[in-house]
C-alpha positions as CSV (number, residue, x, y, z in Angstrom):
1,X,-2.3,2.2,151.4
2,X,-5.3,1.7,153.8
3,X,-8.9,1.5,152.8
4,X,-9.7,4.8,154.4
5,X,-7.0,6.5,152.4
6,X,-8.4,5.0,149.2
7,X,-11.9,6.3,150.0
8,X,-10.6,9.8,150.8
9,X,-8.6,9.9,147.5
10,X,-11.6,8.8,145.6
11,X,-13.7,11.5,147.2
12,X,-11.1,14.1,146.5
13,X,-11.3,13.6,142.8
14,X,-15.1,13.7,142.8
15,X,-16.1,10.1,142.9
16,X,-15.3,7.0,140.8
17,X,-13.4,7.5,137.6
18,X,-16.3,6.4,135.4
19,X,-18.5,9.2,136.6
20,X,-16.0,12.0,136.9
21,X,-16.5,13.2,133.2
22,X,-20.3,13.4,133.6
23,X,-20.4,15.5,136.7
24,X,-21.0,19.2,136.1
25,X,-22.6,18.5,132.6
26,X,-25.7,17.1,131.1
27,X,-25.9,14.6,128.4
28,X,-27.7,15.7,125.2
29,X,-31.2,14.4,125.0
30,X,-31.8,11.9,122.1
31,X,-34.9,13.9,121.3
32,X,-32.8,17.1,120.9
33,X,-30.3,15.4,118.7
34,X,-33.1,14.1,116.4
35,X,-34.7,17.5,116.3
36,X,-31.4,19.1,115.1
37,X,-30.8,16.5,112.5
38,X,-34.4,16.8,111.2
39,X,-34.1,20.6,111.1
40,X,-30.9,20.3,109.0
41,X,-32.5,17.8,106.7
42,X,-35.5,20.1,106.3
43,X,-33.3,23.1,105.4
44,X,-31.5,21.0,102.9
45,X,-34.7,19.7,101.4
46,X,-36.1,23.3,101.1
47,X,-32.8,24.4,99.5
48,X,-33.3,21.6,96.8
49,X,-37.0,21.9,96.3
50,X,-37.7,25.6,96.3
51,X,-35.9,26.2,92.9
52,X,-38.1,23.5,91.4
53,X,-41.2,25.0,92.9
54,X,-40.2,28.4,91.5
55,X,-39.8,26.8,88.0
56,X,-43.2,25.2,88.2
57,X,-45.0,28.4,89.3
58,X,-43.0,30.6,86.8
59,X,-43.6,28.3,83.9
60,X,-47.4,28.9,84.2
61,X,-47.1,32.7,83.9
62,X,-47.3,35.0,80.9
63,X,-44.6,37.7,80.3
64,X,-46.7,40.3,82.0
65,X,-47.3,38.2,85.1
66,X,-43.6,38.1,86.0
67,X,-43.7,41.8,87.1
68,X,-47.2,41.6,88.8
69,X,-46.9,38.4,90.9
70,X,-44.5,37.1,93.5
71,X,-42.0,34.4,92.8
72,X,-44.0,31.5,94.3
73,X,-47.4,32.7,93.3
74,X,-49.5,31.2,90.6
75,X,-51.1,33.5,88.1
76,X,-53.3,32.9,85.1
77,X,-52.7,29.4,83.7
78,X,-50.4,30.2,80.7
79,X,-48.4,26.9,80.5
80,X,-50.0,25.6,77.2
81,X,-49.2,28.9,75.5
82,X,-45.6,28.8,76.8
83,X,-45.2,25.3,75.6
84,X,-46.5,26.2,72.1
85,X,-44.1,29.2,72.0
86,X,-41.2,27.0,73.2
87,X,-41.7,24.3,70.6
88,X,-42.3,26.7,67.7
89,X,-39.4,29.0,68.4
90,X,-36.7,29.0,65.7
91,X,-38.5,26.2,63.8
92,X,-38.6,23.9,66.8
93,X,-34.9,24.1,67.8
94,X,-35.7,23.2,71.4
95,X,-36.8,19.7,70.2
96,X,-33.4,19.4,68.4
97,X,-31.6,20.3,71.6
98,X,-33.7,17.8,73.6
99,X,-32.8,15.1,71.1
100,X,-29.1,16.0,71.3
101,X,-29.2,15.8,75.1
102,X,-30.8,12.4,75.0
103,X,-28.1,11.1,72.6
104,X,-25.3,12.7,74.5
105,X,-26.5,11.7,78.0
106,X,-28.5,8.5,77.3
107,X,-26.2,6.7,74.9
108,X,-23.1,8.3,76.4
109,X,-24.0,7.2,79.9
110,X,-24.6,3.6,79.0
111,X,-21.5,3.2,76.8
112,X,-19.4,5.2,79.2
113,X,-20.5,3.1,82.2
114,X,-19.8,-0.1,80.3
115,X,-16.3,1.1,79.4
116,X,-15.6,2.2,83.0
117,X,-17.0,-1.1,84.4
118,X,-14.8,-3.1,82.0
119,X,-11.7,-1.1,82.9
120,X,-12.4,-1.4,86.6
121,X,-13.0,-5.1,86.4
122,X,-9.8,-5.6,84.4
123,X,-7.7,-3.7,86.9
124,X,-9.3,-5.6,89.8
125,X,-9.4,-9.2,88.5
126,X,-7.0,-9.5,85.6
127,X,-3.2,-10.0,86.2
128,X,-1.2,-8.0,83.6
129,X,2.0,-6.0,83.9
130,X,1.7,-2.4,85.0
131,X,-1.9,-2.6,86.0
132,X,-1.3,-0.7,89.3
133,X,0.6,2.0,87.5
134,X,-2.1,2.3,84.9
135,X,-4.7,2.6,87.6
136,X,-2.7,5.2,89.4
137,X,-2.4,7.3,86.2
138,X,-6.1,6.9,85.6
139,X,-6.9,8.2,89.1
140,X,-4.9,11.4,88.4
141,X,-7.7,12.3,86.0
142,X,-10.0,12.7,89.0
143,X,-7.8,15.6,90.3
144,X,-7.9,17.5,87.0
145,X,-10.9,19.8,86.5
146,X,-12.8,19.3,83.3
147,X,-12.4,22.9,82.4
148,X,-8.7,22.5,82.3
149,X,-9.1,19.7,79.7
150,X,-11.4,21.7,77.4
151,X,-8.5,23.4,75.5
152,X,-6.5,20.3,74.9
153,X,-9.6,18.4,73.8
154,X,-10.5,21.3,71.4
155,X,-7.0,21.2,69.9
156,X,-7.2,17.4,69.5
157,X,-10.7,17.7,67.9
158,X,-9.4,20.4,65.6
159,X,-6.5,18.2,64.5
160,X,-9.0,15.4,63.6
161,X,-11.5,17.9,62.1
162,X,-14.2,17.0,64.6
163,X,-14.9,20.6,65.8
164,X,-18.5,21.6,65.5
165,X,-19.6,17.9,65.1
166,X,-21.6,15.5,67.3
167,X,-18.5,13.5,67.9
168,X,-16.5,16.4,69.4
169,X,-18.8,16.4,72.4
170,X,-19.8,12.7,72.5
171,X,-16.4,11.0,72.4
172,X,-14.8,12.8,75.4
173,X,-17.8,11.9,77.6
174,X,-17.2,8.2,77.3
175,X,-14.4,8.1,79.8
176,X,-14.7,8.8,83.5
177,X,-11.7,8.2,85.9
178,X,-14.0,8.1,88.9
179,X,-16.2,5.5,87.2
180,X,-13.2,3.3,86.7
181,X,-12.3,3.7,90.4
182,X,-15.8,2.9,91.5
183,X,-16.0,-0.2,89.2
184,X,-12.6,-1.5,90.5
185,X,-13.8,-1.2,94.1
186,X,-17.1,-2.9,93.4
187,X,-15.5,-5.7,91.4
188,X,-13.1,-6.5,94.2
189,X,-16.0,-6.7,96.7
190,X,-18.7,-8.4,94.6
191,X,-17.0,-10.7,92.2
192,X,-15.3,-13.8,93.8
193,X,-12.2,-15.1,92.2
194,X,-13.5,-18.6,92.6
195,X,-16.4,-17.9,90.4
196,X,-14.2,-16.5,87.6
197,X,-11.9,-19.5,87.8
198,X,-14.8,-21.8,87.5
199,X,-16.0,-20.0,84.4
200,X,-12.6,-20.2,82.9
201,X,-12.3,-23.9,83.6
202,X,-15.6,-24.4,81.8
203,X,-14.0,-22.9,78.7
204,X,-15.4,-19.3,78.9
205,X,-13.2,-16.6,77.4
206,X,-12.4,-13.4,79.2
207,X,-15.1,-11.3,77.3
208,X,-17.7,-14.0,77.9
209,X,-16.8,-14.2,81.5
210,X,-17.1,-10.5,82.0
211,X,-20.5,-10.2,80.3
212,X,-22.0,-13.4,81.5
213,X,-20.6,-13.7,85.0
214,X,-19.0,-10.5,86.3
215,X,-21.3,-7.8,84.9
216,X,-24.5,-9.3,86.4
217,X,-22.7,-9.4,89.8
218,X,-21.6,-5.8,89.4
219,X,-25.1,-4.5,88.4
220,X,-25.5,-2.2,91.4
221,X,-22.2,-0.6,90.7
222,X,-22.9,-0.5,87.0
223,X,-26.2,1.3,87.6
224,X,-24.5,3.7,90.0
225,X,-21.9,4.7,87.3
226,X,-24.8,5.1,84.8
227,X,-26.5,7.6,87.2
228,X,-23.3,9.6,87.7
229,X,-22.5,9.6,83.9
230,X,-26.1,10.6,83.0
231,X,-26.3,13.5,85.4
232,X,-22.8,14.7,84.5
233,X,-23.4,14.6,80.7
234,X,-26.9,16.0,80.9
235,X,-25.7,19.0,82.8
236,X,-22.5,19.4,80.8
237,X,-22.1,22.9,79.6
238,X,-18.5,24.0,79.1
239,X,-17.4,21.3,76.6
240,X,-20.3,22.0,74.2
241,X,-19.6,25.7,74.6
242,X,-16.0,25.2,73.4
243,X,-16.7,22.6,70.7
244,X,-19.9,23.7,69.1
245,X,-21.1,26.7,67.1
246,X,-24.0,25.1,65.2
247,X,-27.2,25.7,67.2
248,X,-28.7,22.5,65.8
249,X,-26.0,20.5,67.7
250,X,-26.4,22.2,71.1
251,X,-27.6,20.3,74.1
252,X,-30.3,21.8,76.3
253,X,-27.9,23.3,78.7
254,X,-26.1,25.3,76.1
255,X,-29.2,26.2,74.1
256,X,-31.1,27.5,77.1
257,X,-28.0,29.5,78.1
258,X,-28.0,31.1,74.6
259,X,-31.6,32.1,75.0
260,X,-31.0,33.5,78.5
261,X,-28.4,35.9,77.2
262,X,-31.1,37.5,75.1
263,X,-33.6,38.1,77.9
264,X,-32.3,41.6,78.7
265,X,-32.8,42.7,75.1
266,X,-35.8,40.5,74.2
267,X,-37.9,39.9,77.3
268,X,-40.2,37.4,75.4
269,X,-37.4,34.8,75.8
270,X,-38.0,34.8,79.6
271,X,-41.0,32.4,79.6
272,X,-39.2,30.2,77.0
273,X,-36.1,29.8,79.2
274,X,-38.1,29.0,82.3
275,X,-40.4,26.6,80.7
276,X,-37.5,24.9,78.8
277,X,-35.6,24.6,82.1
278,X,-38.6,22.9,83.7
279,X,-38.7,20.4,80.9
280,X,-35.0,19.8,81.1
281,X,-35.2,18.9,84.8
282,X,-37.7,16.0,84.4
283,X,-35.4,13.5,82.6
284,X,-32.9,13.6,85.4
285,X,-35.6,13.0,88.0
286,X,-37.1,10.1,85.9
287,X,-33.7,8.5,85.3
288,X,-32.9,8.6,89.0
289,X,-36.2,7.1,90.1
290,X,-36.1,4.3,87.5
291,X,-32.4,3.4,88.0
292,X,-32.7,3.7,91.8
293,X,-35.4,0.9,91.7
294,X,-33.0,-1.4,89.8
295,X,-30.2,-0.4,92.0
296,X,-32.1,-1.5,95.1
297,X,-33.2,-4.7,93.5
298,X,-29.6,-5.5,92.6
299,X,-28.5,-4.9,96.1
300,X,-31.2,-7.1,97.5
301,X,-30.5,-9.9,95.0
302,X,-26.8,-9.9,95.9
303,X,-27.4,-10.0,99.7
304,X,-28.7,-13.6,99.7
305,X,-26.8,-16.6,98.4
C-alpha cells in the first residue's frame, strides 16, 4: 500500500485512531465534575444534619410551641424545664434506660470486639483443622438478618430462664460475624508471621502472643470493630423488644419508643421523647470522635517501621 493510500484511509476515518473517539464530543471539565461531587456531598450532609437540627430546635420548645412554630424555628427557651420533666418522669426511669444502654453498648462493644478480634486472629494466623470451614460457617451469619434470629434467641433464653433479664440482651450482642471477618482480614495484613514466630521462640504462649504482640498491631482494626459494635448495640431495638418486659431493663431505644406510642393519647410525652432522643444521640457522636482519633493515630503508627 502506498503512502497516499494510507493518508486517504486515515482521512476517511476522521484522523488518527487516538483522536477519533474525541471528535464530535467535549470532555467534561474538572470544575464541573468537582461541582457535581460537592453538590452530592452537600445533599448527603443536609440529609444527615437536618434531623439533628430539628432535634435541637424542638427540644427547646414547650408543648404549646410545637403547634405555633415551624420545625426549625426556635421558640422560648424551655430546654431546662424539658430536662427536669425528662429526668423526673416515672421516678427517673430515663436515667435507668441510659445506664442500661451504656452497659449494653459500652461493655458489650469492648468485649464483643475483643472476642471478634481473637477469633479473626485465630482463623488468620493459627493452623488448626477445619479453620476454613469454621470461618465459612461464621460468614453465613452475615447473610442472616438479626430479626430472623430473634425468635430462636428468645426460645434459647426461655430454655435457660434468661427472658426479661439483663443477660438475655447482653449475651447475644457479644458475637458479630462481620467483626470476625474484618479482624481476619486485618490480621492477615497487619501481623507478620515472622513476628509471631519470634515471639514463640522467645517462649511466649499463644494468649500472651495475641495480647502482647498481635493485638497492638491490630489496634486500628480493633477500634473499627468497637465502633461498629457500639453503634449497632446502642441502636438495637428489636432484640430488647422481644426479650424484655420490665421497663427498668429497657435501653434508651426501647424506652423512648414506649413513650412515643403514648403521644397520641398523652401529648405531654412529646417534649420528653424529643429531648430524650437528643440526649441519646450524643454518646454515639462522642464515641465516634474519640475512637476516630485513636484510629488515625494507630494507622499513622503502623505506617512507619
